[in-house]
N, C-alpha and C positions, 0 to 999 in steps of 0.2 A: 586247770581252769580254762586254758585256751582250747584244749582238746574237747572239753565239754561244750564250750561255746560253738566250736565247729560242728560238733555232732548235732546240736540243737538247730543250727542254721540249715544244715544239710537235710535234717528230718523235716523241717518246715517246707523246704523246697520240694522234696519228694511228695509230701502231702498235697501241696499246691498242684503239682503236675498230675497226680492221681485224680484229684477233684476236677481238674480242667478236662481230663480225658474221659471221665465217666459220665455217661449220658443217662444214668439211672436216677430215679427219684429217691433211691435208698442210699444215698451217699452218707457214709459215716465219717467220723473224725479221723479214723485211721485208714479208710479206703478199703477195708477188707471185703465188703460186699461187692464193690466195683471190681476188684481184682478177681473175685470168684466168677463174676459174670463174664469177664474177659477170658479167663481160663476155660470156661465152658465152651467158648466159641472156637478154640484151637482144635485143628484136625489132628488129634493125637495118634491116629492110625498111621499118619504120614510122618509126623515129627518124631515119635518114639524110636523107630528103627534108625533114623539118622543120628539121634543122640547116642544110641548104643554103639553104632559103628564109629562115631567120633571118639567116644571114650576108649573103646578097644584099640583103635588106631593110635591114640595118644599114648596109651600104656605101652603098646608094642614099640613105638618110636622111642620112648624114654628108656625102656629096657635095652633096646639096640644101641642107643647112644651111650648108655653106661658100659656096655660090653666092648664097643669098638674103640680102637686106639687112636685112629687118625680121622679127622673130619675136615671138611672145607670150612674153616672158620673156628672160632673158639667154641668149646662145648657149652659154656654157660650161655652164650648167645643162642645156641640151638635149643637149650632148655626153655628159655623165654619165648622163642618163636613157636615151639611146639605147644607150650601151655597157653599162651595168649592169642595165638592166631588160629586156635582150634583146629578144625579139619584141614584147612589149607596149610597150616604150619607143619603138621605131620606129613602131609603129602610132599611139601617142599623139602623137608628133611630127607625123605627117601629118594627124591629125585636129585637134589642139589647138594645136600649136606654130607652124604656119605662119600668118603674119598674112595674112588675106585682103584684097585691094585692092579 
């Protein structure tokens, strides 16, 4: 019951934000048209390669973290940093996280 209530409240907040940020006359109740218009404005030729590099770097960092025995700090902390700090987390792991022998 509580989870459902939180879901409904968060859904209403997201819809309100979408409707406030959409300047189109085609606003729908779920904001789909507004989101599609915003996505059409994104320069995907620039963004797509950065996303691909970020995903590859994250996967390589997580594989390296799994194989290495000693790190500067707990491994679970580095997992969270790599995953949630995106590109900077992976770079920080390779610069600071790996313990040099």
